[in-house]
N, C-alpha and C positions, 0 to 999 in steps of 0.2 A: 504494501499498500505506499510506494512512492509519494503518491500525490498529498498524502493526508500530513501535510507540514506542518499544521498546528495541534493537532490531537493526538498525533501519534507520540507514545512514551519514546524519549531519548534516554531515561535513567530509571533503574528498575524501581528507585525509590519517589518516583515522581508522580506526585497524584493530587489534583484538581480539587478543592474543598468548595461547594456549591451553599452558600447561606440563605436559608427560607427566611429566618430572622434573628435576631439577637442571640436566640437561644439554639436555635435548630439548625445545623448544616448537614450536607449530604457529603460521603467522601473521606470522613476522618476515621477514627476509631469506632465510633457508635454507630449503630445501625439506626436507622430512621424506618418508622412505621408511617404509613399514610394510610387513612380508612375513609369510608364514606359510602354514600350511593352511588348509582350509575350516574342519576339524576336527580337535580334539586327538583323537590315537587312542591314544597313550602317550607315556611320559617318554622312551623311545627314541628316537621319532620326534621329539619336540620339543627334544631335546637335540642331534639332528643337525642341525635346521634352525637352531639358535642358533649352533652352532659354525661353520657353514658361514657363516652372513651377518654374525657378527661382525666379520669384517675388511672387510666390502664397507661401502659407503655406504649400510646400512639400520639405521635406530635404534631401532625398535621390532618387536615381535611381534604377530600376529594369531592367533586360534584359537578357534573355536566350543566351547562345553563343553555349551550348550543350543541345539538347532539347530530352526528351524521348517522342516519337511520338507513337501512338497506330499503326500506318501504317508504315512498314518501308520505304516505297517510299516517305514518306511527309518528306519534310526540316527539317536536323537534326540541324542545326545551323550553324554558321560561324567559331567555334572554335577559334584558337588563332588569328585569325584578327578581330574576335569579341569582344575577350579582350582587344585587343590594342585601339580598339575604346571605350570602356567603360572607360578603363583609361585615354585616352586622353580628354573625357567629363567629368569625374570626376574631374581632375586637372582644368580644365577650367572653370568651373562653381562651384568648391567648393561644391561638392556633391559627399557624398560617394556612393558606388555602391554596389549592390546585385546580384548575377548570381548565379546559380543552379551548383552543382558538382554530377556527375553520378557515377563516379568511381574512387576508389583510386590513379589510375595512373595520374587522372587529379588535384589532389588537390595541389602537388605544383606549377604546373603552374597556376591554378586559384587564387590561394593565394598570388601570386605577382601582380596580377593585381586589385584584388578586394577586399572591405573592409568588406565584408562578405559573407559567403559561404550557400548556401541554400541547404538542403537537402528535395528532393521533396517526396511527398506523396507515389510515388511507391516505395521509398527508405527508408521509417520511420524505416522497421525492416531489413535491411540490415546490418547485425550487425557488419559486418567487415568494411563498410564505415564507421559507427559510430564510431567506434573503432580509426579510422584513423582520421577522424577529430577531434576527442578527444584530438589528438596529434598535431593536427595543431593550429598555434598561431593567428588564426583570429575567432571572433565571428562567431557562426551557427545559421540561422535560420530553424528550424525543422518543418516541415509540417506534419501536421496527416494523417495519412494514409487514404484511401478512404473508409475502413472499419474497421479501428482502435477503440477499446474501449478507454477510458481514460486511463485506466490503461495502457495498452499498450504503448499509447501515452507516457506517464510519464516515463515509464522504458524505452522507446528509450531514451528518455533525458537523464536518469541515466547512460545509457551506454556511453554517449558521456563524461559528467561530472565526469564520474569515471575514464575515461583514461585521465584526466590532463586539460581539458578545460572547466572552469566554464561560459563562456560566451554564453551562449545559450538563443535562443529567442523561444518560442512557437508558432505555428502559426495553427488557426482554419481556415480550408478551405472548410468546406461541407464534408459531409458522405453518400454515396450511398443509394439509398432509393429506393421504387419501384413506386414512383411518376415521371414521367419523365418531367414534365412541367418545372421544372428547374435542371439544370444539376446536383447539389446535394443538399443536405439540409443544411442548414448552423447551426449548434447546437452552438446558444449564451449560452443554459446552461452550456455547457462544458465551455465556457470562463470564467462565473461566479464561477464553479467548481475548475478551474484549478489555479483561482489567490486565492482561499482558500486551495487547496492542496498542491501546489508550491511556491517558492519564486520568480521564475522565470517570465520575462515579457512574456506577452501574447498579439500576436496582430493576426488581422483578415483579412484574403482573401475573400472579399465579390464578387469578380470576377469570380472565380473557383467556387464558392458554386453556384451563380445564373446561371451563363451562358448567362444572359441576360441583356444587359446594362441599361435598364429602372428599374432595380431592384436594383440597386448597390448603389445609393444614400441612400437610405432609409434604407436599410442593414448596411450600413456604419455607420450611426447616431445610429442605434439600438444597434451595436455592441459596439460604446464609451461610451453609456448611461449605458449598463451592465459591465463596466470596463475595456473593451480592452487598452492596452497601445497604441495602433497604428494600423495602415491600410498599405496594400500592397494592390494597386490596378492598373489593366492594363488599358493603355492610349495608343493611338498612333495618329501620326499627321492626318492618313487618314483610320480611322478604316476598312471601307469596303475592304482596301486594304491589311492589314495585311495578312502573310502568315501564321500565326496560331493564333485561338481563336477569329477572328474578331468580332463574334456576341457579345461577352462581353466586347470588348475593348471600352470605352468613346474616347470621342474625347479630346483633349487638352483643349478647353474652358469648356466641362462639368466637367473636371478633377479639375479645377480651382475652378468651382463652388461649386462642392462636398467639396473640402478642406474647403474654406470659411464658408461653411454650419455646418461644424463639430465644429466651435470653439462656438456656443451659448451652443451646448450640454456639451461640455468639462466643462464651464464655469459652467451649472447648476449641475453638480456632483462635482463641486469644483477643478478642472484640468484647463489647459490651452492646446493651440495648440503654436507649435513651430513659431517663425517668418519664413519668408522665406530664402530660401539658401543665397540669396543676404545680406539681411539683418544680418544674423548671421556672413557674412565676413566682413561686415560694422562694427559690434559690435566686433570683434575679433581683 
């Protein structure tokens, strides 16, 4: 990958650390946990999620407000109202928020509310969008395309960094395969490779990889064991009522149990899990 001039690792100990807030950073010694629903549905929903997760080792919230859906008739997200909900909950519970940007025209609006801009799998090679978020003053979570090679993934990150934004986090979320039992195939080999190839943080999304909630906890622990810097996981107060991705959403109690179960795995490889968001606020 000789063209990856900016994101390629030149020394074995070279690692970029991306800050989501004064208390939370991705890429350091501590594992970061991001949890929340696929889609922001209401203030009540997001308040419930944040209240439940604030005492668990979960440091940031996820929630989509602009949703790329396979069907044009499916719920597309709450837009600006959803952004206002995310900002309200973020301030109230001291938890940074991550949400997806789908178009250049959305960047300025989303950046005013969110702490991290997500580029979804479908837009990994939307090069104009990558260039534009490269000029935004916000960290970027870049998800691997559903059929992207590792080289294509790395070069997508290069687009962002080459346009001025060094704060990129890579996210392995599974790649499409012939096997329909899981939604995608989680490529943990890519996590190991990316940690060797680049200096950027790498996190894993086991929710979109598995597509089945009962597989997510074990995949999460496996991701941490092989070197991932964090996890982004879908959870919902009432998963069966979720307007999207209901089958892969964890209950909030299961999310807390998963987060706790990662601790001994992190310790076994010489790392730690962040304390809860509420604990971080007390420390600060």
